[in-house]
N, C-alpha and C positions, 0 to 999 in steps of 0.2 A: 504493500500500500504506500509506503514511504517513497518508493521509487517512482510512483506516478504522480506524486504531489509536489515534487520539486522540479527545478529547471536549471539547466547548465548555462553558463555565460555565453557559450557559442550559439546556443539555441535562441537566446534573446537577440544576439547580434544578427544572426541569420534571418530571424523573423522580421525584425525592424528593417534590415537591409532589403528584403524582398518587398516590404511595403513601400520603401522609398523608391525602389527601382520600378516596380510594376503597379503599385497602387491596388485598386480593386478592379481587375479586368472583368468586363461585362460577359466574356465568354466562360468565365469560371463561376459555377454555382456558389453563391456566397452563403455561408452558414447563418449570418445574421438575417438575411432575407428569408432563408428557409425557416428560421426560428419565428420570424414575424408571421409567416403563413400558419405555423402551428398554433401560435397565440390566437389567431382569428378563430380557429376551430375550437380551441379550448374555451374561449370566451362564450361561444355558442353553447357548449356543453354546460358550463357552470351557470349560465343564465337559465338554461333549460331545467336545471335542478330545482328552481324556484326557492332556493335558500335565501335568507336575508342577504341583500346585496353585498354588505361588507364581508360577511362570512364567505359568500361565493368568490369574492375578490381575493380573499386570503387563500382559498383553495386554488385559484388560478396561479397565484404567486408561487405557492409551494410546489405545485406540479410542474409548472413551466421551468422554474429555476432548477428543480430536481432533474428534469429531462435534459436540460442543457449540460449540467454537470455530468450526468450519466453518459451522455454521448461522448463527451470529451474524455472521460475516464476510460471508456472502452477502447479508445484509439491510442492511448498513451503506452509507452513513451515515444513510439515511432512517429506520431503526427504532431509533436509539440511545436515544431517550427511552423507548420501549416496554421495551427491555431493562433500563434502569436502574430503571424503575418496578417491573418484575416480579422483579428480583433483589435489591431492598432490601425489608425486611419490618418496618419500624418499627410501622406501624399494626396489622398482623395479630398481631405479637408481643404488643402491648398488649391487643388485643381478645380473643385466645384466653385469655390469662392472666386478664384481668378477668372473663370468663365463669365461670371456675372460682371466683374469689373471691366473685362474686355468688351463686353456688350455695351457698357456705359461709354467707354472710350470711343466706340464706333458710332455713338449716338443712337443705338438701338435700345430704346427705353422698354419697349414691349418684350424684346428678347431678354433683357436684364430681369424684368419682372418675372418672366416665365422660369428662367434658370434659378432665380432666388427662391421661388416657390418650392423647388425641389429640395432645398436644404434648410428652410425655416418653417415653423408652424404658423406664423402670422399670415394674414391676408396681404397679398402683394399686388393685386390687380390695379390699384390706383396709386401706388407709391411713386413719388417723384425722386429724382436723383439723390438729394440729401438723405432721404429716409432709406433708400436702398443702400447707400454707403453705411449708414448707421447700422442697419440690419446685418451687413457683411461683417463689420468690425465686432459687433456683439456676438454673432454666431462663431466667429473665429475664437474669440475670448472664451465663450462658454464651452466650446468643444475642445479647447485645449485641455480642459479638465475631463469632460465626458468621454472623449475619443482617444486621448493620449495619456495624460498623467494618471487618471484613475485606473485604467486597465493595466498599465505598467506597474503601478503601486501594488495592486492585488496579485499581479504576476510574481513580483518579487516576494510578496508575503506568503503566497500559497500556490505558486506554480500556475499552470494552465487551468486548473480547476477553479482557483480563485478568480482568475481573469474571466473565465466563462460565467461564473456567478455574477460578477460585476456587469458584464455586457448584457446578460439576460435581464437583470433588474433594470438597467438603463433603457433597454428596448421596451420592456413592459411599461415603464413610466412614459415613454414617448408615444405609446399606443393607447394606454388606458388611464394615464395619470392626470386627466384633465378635471377642472373644477366646474364642469358644465352639468346639466341635468342628467345626462346619460351616464357619466362616469364619476360623479362626485362621491358616491358611495362605493360603487363597484371597483373603482380604481384607487380607493383610499389606501389600501395596504401596499400596493406597488409604489405609489407616490411617496408614502412615508418611508418605505424601505430604501428607495432611491435617495431620499434626503439623508438617511442614516449612513449609507455606505459611502456617500460622497462628502461627508462632513470633513474628514481629514484631508482627502485629496484636493478639495477645492481650496483649502487654505494653503496647502503645499503648492498648488498651482500659482496662487498669488505671490508666494515667496519666490518661486522660480522666475516669475515675470519680473519681479523687482531686480533679481540678479541679472536677468537678461537685459533689462533697461540699463543697468550699469555697464555691462559688457558692450552694448550697442551704442553707447553715448547718448541715450535718451534721458529723460528727466526722472531719474531714480528717486530723487527726494520727493517730487510731487507724486510719483507712483505710490510710495509708502504712505504719504499723508492722505491721499484720496482713498486708498484702500481702508485705512483705519477710520476715516470719517464717514465714508459712504457705503461700504460693502454691506453692512447690516441693515441698510434702509430697504433693501429689496424684499419683496414678499417671499421669495425663495431663501432658505437659510444658507444656500451655497452659491447660487449663480452670481450673486453680487460680488464675490471675491475676485474671480478672474476678470470680470467685466470692469470693476472699479480699478483694478491694477492696470489694465490696458488703457483705460480712459486717462488715468493719471500719467502714465508713461508717454502717451501721445499728446497730452495737453488738449483733449477734446471732451465734449460732453456727450454721454450716452444716456439711455433711458428716454422716457416719454410715453406717448400713446401708441400702443399697438392694437390691431384689430384681429380678432380670432373668430371666424365664422360670423362676421358682421357685428360682433360684440366688442366694445372697446375695453382695453385693459391698460390702466395708467400705472406706469412704473416710475418711481422717484428718480430724479436726475442723478447721474454718476459722473463725477469729474467737473472740471471747470472749462468753459469755452475759451481757452487761451487762443486757439486758432480754430478755424472752421474745419469740419470734416470734408476731406477731399481725397483725390487719388493718392496723394502723398501719405495720408493717414492709413489707407489700406496697405500701401507698400510697406510702411513701418510695422503694421500689424502682422504682415507676412514674415518679416524679419523676427519679430517676437515669437511667432509660431515656431519657426525652425530653431531658434536659440533655446527656447524653453523646452522643446522636444528633445534637443540634444542633451540638455542638462538632466532631464528626467531619465533618458536612456543611460547616461553615465551613472546616475544614482542606482538604477535598477541593476546594471552590470556589477556595481560595487556590492550590492546586497546579496546577489546570488553567487558571487565568486567565493 
């Protein structure tokens, strides 16, 4: 059992290297997409049971995460590199966000809105360029934690099984963890579990962003000040930390009104509008993405060596 719950340094390096080299090839069946299809069927089953919605949601959480861990466990140790590759998303986060930014550069506002809709949950059909750029910087910041730091953190702690549990909970939260009428009760357990498992990684992400800001010559002092001042203002106990850190490092203001299914959601402002959000801001956010990812990879390698 011990042999399948740990990971070697070379497996971490190989998995991250494949992600940087290949990203998420569309020709390769992706386990996270497959897991999402399983969750859809499991949701139907647990709703069919007619149990109280919170209890049914707890059942979904336990069974879905258990299945994810079980599938990974059955394939270890020989598939460890594959799981690391497919559960870290450095290259794809950059590629998807950059496609949106390039559409803006070409003046293709409709194309930018369409591409943005593929990577964020908010309504994008009527966003203008400043709001698209804000959404881009916010999603890069938040996904630094969700798609990179947190999976590598749990990989270092508990091997591919820990990584699988982290990704399963995060995927569940993205599918059922909404505060609308359909999911407020049913998705309660998944949302609270996601808050719990990302508590430490979110704060670690903010710390790594601060170090990245120093290394990149950005405003590390403002990064720290804004994080301490603004991060806890967000409704989420975790998302505010990487977003506030990035806002401070870039000298921009994030937060504001987002629309989800036609319903407005107002998030408190993060950061100070020292300069307007523009293409330069997104370019700097990309640099933070790679610097922070590199720092986390080095930490993970140190933990598992």
